[in-house]
C-alpha positions as CSV (number, residue, x, y, z in Angstrom):
1,M,54.2,228.1,-57.1
2,K,52.6,225.2,-58.7
3,L,54.9,222.5,-60.1
4,F,54.3,220.5,-63.2
5,I,55.7,217.5,-65.0
6,F,56.0,217.3,-68.9
7,K,56.9,214.4,-71.1
8,I,58.4,215.5,-74.4
9,K,59.6,212.9,-76.8
10,Y,60.1,210.3,-74.2
11,R,62.0,212.8,-71.9
12,L,60.6,213.9,-68.6
13,Y,60.8,217.6,-67.5
14,I,59.7,219.5,-64.3
15,Y,58.7,223.1,-64.7
16,Y,60.7,224.1,-61.5
17,K,61.0,227.1,-59.1
18,I,63.4,229.0,-61.3
19,N,60.8,229.2,-64.1
20,R,62.4,227.0,-66.6
21,M,62.1,223.4,-67.6
22,I,64.6,221.0,-65.9
23,P,65.0,217.5,-67.4
24,I,64.9,214.5,-64.9
25,I,67.7,212.4,-65.8
26,R,68.8,208.7,-65.2
27,S,70.5,208.1,-61.9
28,Q,73.8,206.9,-63.6
29,L,74.2,210.4,-65.0
30,Q,73.8,212.2,-61.7
31,T,77.5,212.6,-60.8
32,K,79.2,215.0,-58.5
33,E,79.8,217.4,-61.4
34,W,76.1,217.2,-62.4
35,R,74.9,218.0,-58.9
36,K,77.4,220.9,-58.4
37,N,76.0,222.5,-61.7
38,Q,72.3,222.4,-60.6
39,D,70.7,225.7,-59.8
40,W,68.9,224.2,-56.8
41,Y,72.1,222.9,-55.2
42,I,73.9,225.0,-52.6
43,N,76.6,222.9,-50.8
44,G,74.8,219.8,-49.5
45,K,74.2,221.2,-46.0
46,H,70.6,222.5,-46.6
47,N,68.8,219.2,-47.4
48,E,68.5,220.5,-51.0
49,C,68.6,217.0,-52.7
50,E,65.6,215.8,-50.6
51,I,63.7,219.1,-51.2
52,Y,64.4,218.8,-54.9
53,Q,63.1,215.1,-54.9
54,K,60.0,216.1,-52.9
55,D,59.2,218.8,-55.3
56,I,59.4,216.4,-58.2
57,I,57.0,213.9,-56.3
58,K,54.6,216.7,-55.7
59,A,54.7,217.7,-59.3
60,I,54.1,214.0,-60.4
61,T,51.3,213.3,-57.9
62,Q,49.9,216.8,-57.5
63,E,49.6,216.0,-53.8
64,H,51.3,217.4,-50.7
65,I,53.9,215.4,-48.9
66,E,53.6,215.4,-45.1
67,K,56.7,215.2,-42.8
68,T,56.9,212.2,-40.6
69,N,58.9,211.1,-37.4
70,L,58.1,207.5,-38.1
71,R,61.0,205.0,-38.1
72,F,61.3,201.1,-37.8
73,N,62.5,199.2,-34.9
74,I,65.2,197.0,-36.5
75,Y,64.4,194.0,-34.3
76,D,60.6,193.7,-34.2
77,F,59.9,195.8,-37.5
78,T,57.3,198.0,-35.9
79,L,56.8,201.6,-37.0
80,N,57.3,204.0,-34.2
81,K,56.8,207.7,-33.9
82,L,60.0,209.0,-32.5
83,K,61.5,212.4,-33.2
84,N,65.1,212.4,-31.6
85,I,66.4,209.0,-31.1
86,N,69.8,210.3,-30.0
87,N,68.4,210.9,-26.6
88,L,67.2,207.3,-26.2
89,H,69.6,204.6,-24.7
90,N,68.3,202.2,-27.3
91,G,68.4,204.8,-30.1
92,F,70.5,202.6,-32.4
93,E,67.7,200.1,-32.5
94,Y,65.8,202.3,-34.9
95,T,66.3,203.3,-38.5
96,E,66.3,206.7,-40.1
97,N,62.9,208.4,-40.1
98,I,60.6,208.0,-43.1
99,D,61.1,211.1,-45.3
100,G,57.5,211.7,-46.3
101,F,53.9,210.5,-46.4
102,Q,51.0,210.8,-48.9
103,E,47.5,209.4,-48.8
104,F,45.4,209.3,-52.0
105,K,43.3,206.7,-53.8
106,D,42.9,204.6,-50.6
107,K,46.7,204.1,-50.5
108,L,49.1,204.9,-47.7
109,I,52.5,205.9,-49.3
110,Y,55.6,206.3,-47.3
111,Y,58.8,207.7,-49.0
112,N,62.4,207.1,-48.3
113,L,64.5,209.6,-50.5
114,K,68.2,209.3,-51.2
115,M,70.6,210.9,-53.6
116,I,74.0,209.2,-53.1
117,I,76.7,210.4,-55.4
118,D,80.4,209.4,-55.9
119,K,82.3,206.6,-54.2
120,G,83.6,206.5,-50.6
121,G,83.1,205.2,-47.2
122,A,80.4,207.6,-46.2
123,Q,78.3,206.6,-49.3
124,T,78.8,202.9,-48.6
125,R,77.6,203.4,-45.0
126,S,74.6,205.4,-46.3
127,L,73.7,202.7,-48.7
128,R,73.9,200.1,-46.0
129,E,71.5,202.1,-43.9
130,V,69.1,202.2,-46.9
131,Y,69.4,198.4,-47.3
132,H,68.3,197.8,-43.7
133,F,65.6,200.3,-43.9
134,I,64.2,198.6,-47.0
135,K,64.5,195.1,-45.2
136,C,62.6,196.5,-42.3
137,S,59.8,197.7,-44.6
138,L,59.6,194.3,-46.3
139,E,59.3,192.7,-42.9
140,Y,56.6,195.2,-41.8
141,L,54.6,194.5,-44.9
142,L,54.8,190.7,-44.0
143,Q,53.2,191.5,-40.7
144,N,50.6,193.8,-42.2
145,T,49.4,192.2,-45.4
146,D,45.9,193.5,-44.9
147,K,46.9,197.2,-45.2
148,N,47.0,199.1,-48.5
149,I,50.5,200.4,-47.7
150,Y,53.3,201.2,-50.2
151,F,56.9,202.1,-49.4
152,I,58.6,204.1,-52.1
153,N,62.4,204.1,-52.1
154,I,63.7,206.7,-54.6
155,L,67.5,206.1,-54.9
156,D,69.1,208.7,-57.2
157,G,72.7,209.3,-57.8
158,D,75.4,207.4,-59.6
159,E,76.4,205.4,-56.5
160,C,72.9,204.2,-55.9
161,Y,72.8,203.1,-59.6
162,R,76.2,201.1,-59.2
163,N,74.6,199.2,-56.1
164,M,71.1,198.5,-57.4
165,S,72.0,194.8,-57.7
166,K,72.2,194.5,-53.9
167,F,68.6,195.8,-53.5
168,S,67.4,193.5,-56.3
169,Y,68.9,190.6,-54.4
170,L,67.0,191.7,-51.2
171,I,63.5,192.3,-52.8
172,N,63.6,189.0,-54.9
173,Q,64.1,186.7,-52.0
174,E,61.3,184.1,-52.0
175,K,59.8,185.2,-48.6
176,Y,59.0,188.6,-50.0
177,E,57.2,187.4,-53.1
178,I,53.7,188.0,-51.8
179,I,54.4,191.7,-50.8
180,K,57.2,192.9,-53.1
181,N,54.5,194.7,-55.4
182,K,54.1,197.1,-52.4
183,I,57.7,198.2,-52.5
184,F,59.3,200.4,-55.1
185,I,63.1,200.7,-55.3
186,G,64.5,202.8,-58.2
187,N,65.2,206.2,-59.5
188,M,62.9,209.2,-60.0
189,L,62.4,208.3,-63.7
190,E,61.3,204.9,-62.7
191,Y,59.1,206.2,-60.0
192,Y,57.2,208.2,-62.6
193,D,56.3,205.0,-64.3
194,F,55.4,203.3,-61.1
195,Y,53.1,206.1,-60.2
196,T,51.5,206.1,-63.5
197,N,51.0,202.4,-63.6
198,V,50.3,201.5,-60.0
199,L,49.8,204.3,-57.6
200,S,47.5,206.5,-59.7
201,K,45.0,203.6,-60.4
């Protein structure tokens, strides 16, 4: 089924699989209770949050998203194609894999998708992994300034919202000034604007 995005009176909607319009809301409103009440949500064990985010991206861009096994080495910041790092003796030296890839308008676009909801130790650990992933992508861009690459970090969920200042601190460091326009960090509503104003050009 084709997915579509609609903007009605400054609100963004996706015409989704269940044949109705679903509003795309701000991350601070994406609570545990909100997620539980979504028709697309099962129990969190079926990757349904990432699937939902990918469907919205496909609706916005009207482009397919490819799966990847690419991940960063946390020491030399190279991108490596590795499927199962748990079988490697140095497996902890790599980040999580990049969640998706698109190529259009001469741009290479890599996606990191998270929906982190509610407070807790597991959520804090997930956010720290995201922070190190983004830091690796910034360092990678410093080493590859000649490439038309964008890293898109869509951080949905109320706990992501509460911790956005940490990511602002990272991206606004002076050393990243020349490449920070190639990094997006924000929620899905903000991504829609970034796509409209930057990626679609």
